[in-house]
N, C-alpha and C positions, 0 to 999 in steps of 0.2 A: 127299388123306388116305388113299386106298386103297393107294397105294404105301407110305406110312409104316406102315400097318396090316399090310401083308403081312409074313409071317415070313421073314426071310432064310434061305437054305440053312444048315442047321446052327444056326439061331438058336432062340430061345425063344419059345413062343407067348405072347400077351398078350391081355388082355381087361378086362372090368369086372364088378363085383359089387355088387349093391344090398343094403344092410343097413338094417333098420328096428328101432328100439327100443333102441339103445345110445348111450351118451354118446360125444362126439367123442374124449375122452381114452381111452376103452376101444378104440375103433377105431384110433386112432393107435398105441397100445401094441401092438395086434395086428399092425399094419403094420411097426412097428419090430422086433418079435420075428421076423416072417417074413424081413425083410431080414437080421437078425442070423444066422438059420439058413442062409440061402441065399447070402449074400455081398453085398459092396458094390455090385456091378453090378445087383443086383436092383432092379426098380422096383415099388413098392407104396405107394400114397399115396391120401389122400382127394382125390377129383376132382370131386365134385358135392355141394354143400350144398343139398339140395332143400327140406327142411322140418325142423322140430325133430325130431331123432332119425331123420331120413330122409337117408341118405348113400349115396354111391357111391364105391367104391374102384376104382382103376385100377392095372393093373400086369401083371407076368408071371403066367401062370396057376398056376405052382407056388406062388407067394406067395399068390395069391387062394385056392387050396385050403386053405392054412394059416389064412388069415384067416377063411374060411368056417367051418371046423370050430371055430375059436376063438370066433367070434361066436355060433355055435349053443350052445357050452358056456357062454357068458356069459348066455344067455337071450334072445338077440335074437328079436324077434317074427317077423321074416322075413329070410331070407338067400337071395338068388337070383342066379345068374349071368345077366348080360344077354346077349342075342343080338346082339352087336356084333362087328366085325371087328378091333378093336384096343383098346389102352390109351389112349383119348383123354384129353386134358387132362393129359398127362404129357410128360416129355422124349423119350419114344419117338416123339412126333409132330413132333419138331424138323425132320425133312426136309420135312414138309408146311408147316411154318411158313416155312421158308426159301423154298420155292416160292411160297407166298402172298405173302410180302414182295416177291418179284420182280415178281409180277403187280400188286400194289398200287402199286408204284413207277411203273407205266405209266398209272395212273388219276388223273384230276383229281378230287381230293377237296375238297369245300367244307366250311366250318364248318357244323355243324348249325344250322338255324333255330329248332328247338325242342329242349329237352333230350332226349337219347337216352342211356339208362342202359346202361352196359357191364356185362355179367354177370361180368367179371373183376375190376373194381374196385368195383362196386355204386355207382358215382358217374357223373354225366354225362360223356360223352365230352368231351375237351378241344376247344378251337376250332382248334388248330394241326393242319393236315393231316398233318404228319410224326408227331405224337403220336397222331393217330387211326390211322394205319397201324400204329404200334407196338402199340397196344391191340388192334387187330383180330388181329394175329399172335399176341399173347399168349393169345388165346382158345383156341388149339389146344394149348398146352402148360402152361396154368395152370388151377387149379380154377375151376369155375363156382360163383359165389356167388349162386345163385338166390334163396335165402331172404332174403339181404340186399338183393338187387335188388328184390324185391317190396316189402320194407319201405321202400326208398327211393322207389319209385313211389307208394306209398300215403301217404307223409308230405307 
């Protein structure tokens, strides 16, 4: 993941931004507006669903700057850039996913003996080893559904 998080020469910096106190629809609109301003190649998306109205946005830092000021203007309780090296849980981590898939292909994976909840699907991992490998790889490039995962564990 470190290689995927590294900014390529001439590339755009990327990271993550925590937002507390706004509805998902407001955050999504801010992300959409930032992508509209900065262009189609811009990454800016909800990446972690932590708790009610506690979210993390991942993407290019210029987009995160726009989302940050927009969230503050909408009255977010807290807006804070996270001290991380990249835009995790986005397509920018695809190189790390590809490498992980290569490594997972060499490992003998057995079906879980007890339910193990995936933070990508918020459901138990499938029994099929190929499907398990797929879900593990998806964790790098898809949002973390932590709030739903906890709900599933407690039900």
